[in-house]
ROVO-216289 format. One record per atom (N, C-alpha, C): residue number from 1; atom name; x, y negated, z negated. Coordinates in steps of 0.1 Angstrom, whole numbers, always signed. Each point is the difference from the previous one (the first is absolute). Layout:
<sites>
   resi   name      px      py      pz
    NUM     CA       X       Y       Z
...
</sites>
This chain:
<sites>
   resi   name      px      py      pz
      1      N    +706   -1240   -1018
      1     CA      -5      -8     +11
      1      C     +10      +1     +11
      2      N      -5      +3     +12
      2     CA      +8      +1     +12
      2      C      +1     -13      +7
      3      N     +11      -2      +7
      3     CA      +3     -12      +8
      3      C      +7      +4     +12
      4      N      +0      -8     +11
      4     CA      +9      +3     +12
      4      C     +15      +1      -4
      5      N      +6      +9      +5
      5     CA     +15      +1      -1
      5      C      +6     -11      +9
      6      N      +9      -8      -4
      6     CA      +7      -9      +8
      6      C     +12      +6      +7
      7      N      +3      -5     +12
      7     CA     +11      +5      +8
      7      C     +13      -1      -8
      8      N      +2     -10      -8
      8     CA     +13      -1      -8
      8      C      +0     +10     -12
      9      N     -11      +8      -1
      9     CA      +1     +10     -11
      9      C      +2     +15      +6
     10      N      +4      +0     +12
     10     CA      +2     +13      +7
     10      C      +9      +9      -7
     11      N     +12      -5      -4
     11     CA     +10      +8      -7
     11      C      -6      +6     -13
     12      N      -6      -9      -8
     12     CA      -6      +5     -13
     12      C     -10     +10      +3
     13      N      -9      -1     +10
     13     CA     -10     +10      +3
     13      C      +7     +13      +4
     14      N     +10      -1      +8
     14     CA      +8     +13      +3
     14      C      +5      +7     -12
     15      N      +5      -8     -10
     15     CA      +5      +6     -12
     15      C     -11      +7      -8
     16      N     -11      -7      -1
     16     CA     -12      +5      -7
     16      C      -5     +13      +6
     17      N      -1      +0     +13
     17     CA      -5     +12      +7
     17      C     +10     +11      +0
     18      N     +13      -3      +2
     18     CA     +11     +10      -1
     18      C      +0      +7     -14
     19      N      -2      -8     -10
     19     CA      +0      +6     -14
     19      C     -12      +9      -2
     20      N     -12      -5      +6
     20     CA     -12      +8      -2
     20      C      +0     +13      +7
     21      N      +7      +2     +11
     21     CA      +0     +12      +8
     21      C     +13      +9      -2
     22      N      +8      -4      -9
     22     CA     +13      +8      -1
     22      C      -2     +14      -4
     23      N     -11      +4      -7
     23     CA      -3     +14      -4
     23      C     -11      +6      +8
     24      N      -4      -7     +11
     24     CA     -11      +5      +8
     24      C      +5     +12      +9
     25      N      -6     +11      +0
     25     CA      +5     +12      +7
     25      C      +2      -3     +15
     26      N      -8      -8      +7
     26     CA      +3      -3     +14
     26      C     +14      -7      +2
     27      N      +3     -10      -9
     27     CA     +12      -7      +2
     27      C     +12      +8      -6
     28      N      -3      +9      -9
     28     CA     +11      +9      -5
     28      C      +4      +9     +11
     29      N     -10      +4      +8
     29     CA      +3      +9     +12
     29      C      +8      -8     +10
     30      N      -3     -12      +3
     30     CA      +6      -9     +10
     30      C     +14      -3      -5
     31      N      +2      -3     -12
     31     CA     +13      -5      -6
     31      C      +3      +9     -12
     32      N      +5     +12      +1
     32     CA      +2      +9     -11
     32      C     +10      -3     -10
     33      N     +10      -8      +4
     33     CA     +11      -4     -10
     33      C      -6     -10     -10
     34      N      -1      +5     -13
     34     CA      -6      -9     -10
     34      C      +9     -12      -3
     35      N     +12      +0      +3
     35     CA      +9     -12      -2
     35      C      -2     -10     +10
     36      N      -2      +4     +13
     36     CA      -3     -10     +11
     36      C     -14      -4      +1
     37      N      -9      +8      -4
     37     CA     -14      -2      +3
     37      C      -6     -14      -4
     38      N      +3      -4     -13
     38     CA      -5     -13      -4
     38      C      +4     -12     +10
     39      N     +13      +0      +3
     39     CA      +5     -11      +9
     39      C      -6      +1     +14
     40      N      -1     +13      +5
     40     CA      -6      +2     +13
     40      C     -14      -5      +1
     41      N      -8      +4     -11
     41     CA     -14      -4      +0
     41      C      -2     -15      -1
     42      N      +8      -6      -8
     42     CA      -1     -15      -1
     42      C      +2      -6     +14
     43      N     +11      +4      +7
     43     CA      +3      -6     +13
     43      C     -11      +4     +10
     44      N      -5     +12      -1
     44     CA     -11      +4     +10
     44      C     -13      -9      -3
     45      N      -3      -1     -13
     45     CA     -13      -8      -3
     45      C      +2     -15      +3
     46      N     +12      -5      -1
     46     CA      +2     -14      +4
     46      C      -3      -1     +15
     47      N      +5     +10      +8
     47     CA      -3      +0     +14
     47      C     -14      +2      +3
     48      N      -7      +9      -7
     48     CA     -14      +2      +2
     48      C      -8     -12      -3
     49      N      +3      -7     -11
     49     CA      -7     -13      -3
     49      C      +2     -10     +11
     50      N     +12      -2      +5
     50     CA      +2      -9     +11
     50      C      -8      +4     +12
     51      N      +0     +13      +3
     51     CA      -8      +5     +12
     51      C     -15      -2      -2
     52      N      -5      +2     -12
     52     CA     -14      -2      -3
     52      C      -4     -15      +2
     53      N      +8      -9      -4
     53     CA      -2     -14      +3
     53      C      +0      -3     +15
     54      N      +9      +6      +7
     54     CA      +2      -2     +14
     54      C     -12      +6      +8
     55      N      -6     +11      -5
     55     CA     -11      +7      +6
     55      C     -14      -7      -4
     56      N      +2     -11      -8
     56     CA     -12      -7      -5
     56      C      -9      +8      -9
     57      N      +7      +9      -7
     57     CA      -7      +7     -11
     57      C      -2      -9     -12
     58      N      -5      +6     -10
     58     CA      -3      -7     -13
     58      C     +10      +5     -10
     59      N      +6      -9      -7
     59     CA      +9      +3     -11
     59      C      -5      -8     -13
     60      N      -3      +8     -10
     60     CA      -5      -5     -13
     60      C      +9      +4     -11
     61      N      -1      -8     -10
     61     CA      +9      +2     -12
     61      C      -7      -6     -12
     62      N      +6      +2     -12
     62     CA      -5      -5     -12
     62      C      +8     -13      -3
     63      N      -4      -7     -10
     63     CA      +6     -13      -3
     63      C     +16      +1      -1
     64      N      +5     +10      -6
     64     CA     +15      +2      -2
     64      C      +6      +9     +10
     65      N      -7      +4     +10
     65     CA      +5      +9     +10
     65      C      +5     +13      -7
     66      N      -9      +5      -8
     66     CA      +4     +13      -6
     66      C      -9     +12      +5
     67      N      -8      -3     +10
     67     CA      -7     +10      +8
     67      C      -2      -6     +14
     68      N      +0      +8     +10
     68     CA      -1      -4     +14
     68      C      -9      +9      +7
     69      N      -8      -5      +9
     69     CA      -9      +8      +9
     69      C      +3      -6     +14
     70      N      +3      +9     +10
     70     CA      +2      -4     +14
     70      C     -11      +7      +8
     71      N      -8      -7      +7
     71     CA     -11      +5      +8
     71      C      +1      -3     +15
     72      N      -3     +10      +8
     72     CA      -2      -2     +14
     72      C     -15      +2      +3
     73      N      -6     -10      +7
     73     CA     -14      +1      +3
     73      C      -2     +11     +11
     74      N     -13      +4      +1
     74     CA      -3     +10     +11
     74      C      +5      -5     +13
     75      N      +6      +9      +8
     75     CA      +5      -4     +13
     75      C     +13      -7      +0
     76      N      +6      -4     -11
     76     CA     +13      -6      -1
     76      C     +10     +11      -3
     77      N     +12      -3      +5
     77     CA     +12      +9      -4
     77      C     +12      -8      +1
     78      N     +11      +6      -5
     78     CA     +13      -7      +1
     78      C      +6      +4     +14
     79      N      -4      -7     +10
     79     CA      +4      +4     +14
     79      C     +12      -9      +5
     80      N      +2      +0     +12
     80     CA     +11      -7      +7
     80      C      +1     -14      -4
     81      N     -11      -8      +1
     81     CA      +1     -14      -3
     81      C      +2      -3     -15
     82      N      -5      +8      -8
     82     CA      +3      -1     -15
     82      C     +15      +3      -2
     83      N      +5      +9      +7
     83     CA     +14      +3      -1
     83      C      +8     -12      +4
     84      N      -3      -6     +11
     84     CA      +7     -12      +5
     84      C      -1     -11     -10
     85      N     -13      -3      -4
     85     CA      -3     -11      -9
     85      C      +6      +2     -14
     86      N      +4     +12      -4
     86     CA      +6      +2     -13
     86      C     +15      +1      +2
     87      N      +5      -4     +11
     87     CA     +15      +1      +3
     87      C      +4     +14      -1
     88      N      -8     +10      +4
     88     CA      +3     +14      +1
     88      C      +4      +5     -14
     89      N      -7      -4     -10
     89     CA      +3      +4     -14
     89      C      +0     +15      -2
     90      N     -10      +7      +5
     90     CA      +0     +14      -2
     90      C     +10      +7      +8
     91      N      +2      -2     +13
     91     CA     +11      +6      +8
     91      C     +14      -3      -6
     92      N      +2     -12      -5
     92     CA     +13      -3      -6
     92      C      +2      +8     -13
     93      N     -11      +2      -8
     93     CA      +2      +8     -11
     93      C      +3     +15      +4
     94      N      -7      +5      +9
     94     CA      +2     +14      +5
     94      C     +14      +2      +5
     95      N      +5     -10      +7
     95     CA     +13      +2      +6
     95      C     +11      -1     -10
     96      N      -2      -5     -12
     96     CA     +10      +0     -11
     96      C      +0     +13      -7
     97      N     -10      +9      +2
     97     CA      +0     +13      -6
     97      C     +10      +9      +6
     98      N      +5     +10      -8
     98     CA      +8     +11      +6
     98      C      -9      +7     +10
     99      N      +6      +7     +10
     99     CA      -8      +8     +10
     99      C      -9      +9      -8
    100      N      +4      +9      -9
    100     CA      -9      +9      -7
    100      C     -11      -7      -7
    101      N      +3     -11      -7
    101     CA     -11      -8      -7
    101      C     -10      -5     +10
    102      N      +5      -6     +11
    102     CA      -9      -5     +11
    102      C      -9     +11      +6
    103      N      +6     +11      +3
    103     CA      -8     +11      +6
    103      C     -10      +5     -10
    104      N      +4      +2     -13
    104     CA     -10      +4      -9
    104      C     -11     -10      -2
    105      N      +3     -13      -1
    105     CA     -10     -10      -2
    105      C     -10      +0     +12
    106      N      +6      +1     +12
    106     CA      -9      +0     +12
    106      C      -9     +13      +0
    107      N      +5     +11      -4
    107     CA      -8     +12      -1
    107      C     -11      -2      -9
    108      N      +3      -5     -12
    108     CA     -10      -2     -11
    108      C     -11     -10      +5
    109      N      +4     -11      +7
    109     CA      -9     -10      +5
    109      C      -9      +6     +11
    110      N      +6      +8      +9
    110     CA      -7      +6     +11
    110      C     -11     +10      -6
    111      N      +4      +8     -10
    111     CA     -10      +9      -7
    111      C     -11      -8      -7
    112      N      +4     -11      -6
    112     CA     -10      -8      -7
    112      C     -10      -6     +10
    113      N      +5      -5     +11
    113     CA      -9      -6     +11
    113      C      -9     +11      +5
    114      N      +5     +12      +2
    114     CA      -9     +11      +6
    114      C     -11      +3     -10
    115      N      +4      +1     -13
    115     CA     -10      +3     -10
    115      C     -11     -12      -1
    116      N      +5     -12      +0
    116     CA      -9     -11      -1
    116      C     -10      +0     +12
    117      N      +5      +3     +12
    117     CA      -9      +0     +12
    117      C     -10     +12      -2
    118      N      +4     +11      -5
    118     CA      -9     +12      -2
    118      C     -10      -3     -11
    119      N      +4      -6     -11
    119     CA      -9      -2     -11
    119      C      -9     -13      +2
    120      N      +5     -10      +7
    120     CA      -7     -12      +1
    120      C      -1      -4     +15
    121      N      -7      +7      +8
    121     CA      +0      -4     +15
    121      C      -8     -13      +3
    122      N      -9      -4      -9
    122     CA      -7     -12      +2
    122      C      +8     -12      -4
    123      N      -4     -12      +5
    123     CA      +8     -12      -4
    123      C      -2      -3     -15
    124      N     +11      -4      -6
    124     CA      +1      -2     -14
    124      C     +11     -10      -4
    125      N      -2      -5     -12
    125     CA     +11      -8      -6
    125      C     +11      +9      -5
    126      N     +12      -4      +3
    126     CA     +11      +9      -4
    126      C      +8      -7     -11
    127      N      +1      +6     -12
    127     CA      +8      -6     -11
    127      C     +14      +6      -1
</sites>
């Protein structure tokens, strides 16, 4: 049974999502060091969860927060005001990365955004 994720569960949600994506090829490309990747993904997904709340997205979880889904409705994105309202969680995460990790992550995210626009040009929910 799903329920809304509470703001005070952001850190736990970041850990769950970080663990879920540690072997994902996309994030392996962004963060190739297998020793650092788990910690980086947890920090990144904590920031993504905060930014999703700030963008007025939907965050759902299970009773024990052992699964998490973050949704952005059609037409919503994590834009400037979401960055401000999340206390710049994503930029603060990115600035803590080494320059090579930050550049690689930005390249991967840019390519992901281009593919998303090409494959899904119509308005849609983004998970």
